[in-house]
Structure formats: C-alpha cells, structure tokens
C-alpha positions in Angstrom: 81.9 71.8 -82.1 84.7 74.0 -81.2 87.7 72.6 -79.1 86.5 74.5 -76.0 83.0 73.0 -76.4 84.5 69.5 -76.9 86.5 69.9 -73.7 83.4 71.2 -71.8 81.3 68.3 -73.1 84.0 65.8 -72.2 84.3 67.2 -68.6 80.5 67.2 -68.1 80.2 63.7 -69.4 83.0 62.5 -67.1 81.4 64.1 -64.1 78.0 62.5 -65.0 79.7 59.1 -65.4 81.4 59.5 -62.0 78.1 60.4 -60.3 76.4 57.3 -61.9 79.3 55.1 -61.0 79.2 56.2 -57.4 75.4 55.7 -57.2 75.8 52.1 -58.7 78.6 51.3 -56.3 76.7 52.5 -53.3 73.7 50.4 -54.3 75.9 47.3 -54.6 77.6 48.0 -51.3 74.3 48.4 -49.5 72.8 45.3 -51.1 75.9 43.3 -50.2 75.9 44.5 -46.6 72.2 43.7 -46.2 72.9 40.1 -47.2 76.2 39.8 -45.3 78.3 39.6 -48.5 81.7 41.2 -48.4 81.9 44.0 -51.0 85.0 46.0 -51.9 84.2 49.0 -54.1 86.6 50.2 -56.8 86.0 52.7 -59.5 88.5 52.5 -62.4 88.9 54.7 -65.5 89.8 53.4 -68.9 88.6 50.7 -71.2 86.1 48.7 -69.1 87.1 45.3 -70.4 90.8 46.0 -69.9 90.4 47.5 -66.5 88.1 44.7 -65.2 90.3 41.9 -66.5 93.6 43.5 -65.3 92.1 44.3 -61.9 91.0 40.7 -61.4 94.4 39.4 -62.4 96.4 41.8 -60.3 94.2 41.5 -57.2 93.8 37.7 -57.0 90.0 37.9 -57.6 88.3 34.5 -57.5 85.1 35.5 -59.3 84.0 38.4 -61.5 80.2 39.0 -61.3 78.7 41.0 -64.1 75.3 42.0 -65.2 73.9 41.9 -68.7 71.0 43.8 -70.2 70.1 41.1 -72.7 70.8 43.2 -75.8 69.9 41.7 -79.2 72.5 40.6 -81.8 72.4 43.9 -83.7 72.8 46.0 -80.5 75.8 43.8 -79.5 77.3 44.1 -82.9 76.9 47.9 -83.0 78.0 48.8 -79.5 79.7 45.6 -78.2 79.2 44.0 -74.9 81.6 44.6 -72.0 80.3 41.4 -70.2 80.7 39.3 -73.3 84.3 40.5 -73.8 85.3 40.0 -70.2 84.0 36.4 -70.4 86.1 35.9 -73.5 89.3 37.5 -72.2 89.4 36.7 -68.4 91.3 33.8 -67.0 89.1 34.1 -63.9 85.6 32.7 -63.5 82.9 35.1 -64.6 79.3 34.9 -63.3 76.8 36.6 -65.6 73.6 37.8 -64.0 70.7 38.8 -66.2 68.3 41.2 -64.7 66.0 44.1 -65.1 67.1 47.7 -65.0 67.2 49.0 -61.4 65.1 52.1 -60.9 66.2 54.8 -58.6 64.5 54.8 -55.3 63.9 51.0 -55.2 
C-alpha cells in the first residue's frame, strides 16, 4: 500500500470504529435506563487496557463491568484479551460477564 492509501484506510477504520463504539454505547445506555441503572458513557481512544484502567483509577470507579466472548486458548494467545488484561492490571473490582453476541435490531 502507498502512504496515501494507508492514511485513507486508517481514517476509514477509525470512522467505522467510532460508529460501532457509538452504537454499543447507545445500546448500553438504553439497557441501563430501562432497568433503572445509572450509566455514564465515555468513549476513549488509545490502548483499551490502559485507557480502561486509567479511567477507573482517575474517576473513582467502584466496579468495572466487562464482557467476554469466551475465546479459546489459541485465540487469546494470538490476539490477547482486553478483559483478561484489565482483570490482571486493575486495582478496582472487575465483573466479567460472559454472553452471546448482540445482534443489531434486538
């Protein structure tokens, strides 16, 4: 790829991730409100593990709730696990919720 294509690809990928992040955040907000749970939405950029742990520490968060997709050992070794690394690095309590993938429209 040429540098201009790399930049275009990076920009398109970032835009797509922002869209997906906003959709996921909206889903969590709506689900929380429907069950009278207070939800404060924040979208951060950077290394997911670093950003989650740092945000929790700086904002006096009591509990970090994270999902897991139940990857097998080889998948975790190859691509890592954000949840697993947050559990290992955070000084805060972390609740890990295992669940199915949420399909759009449900």
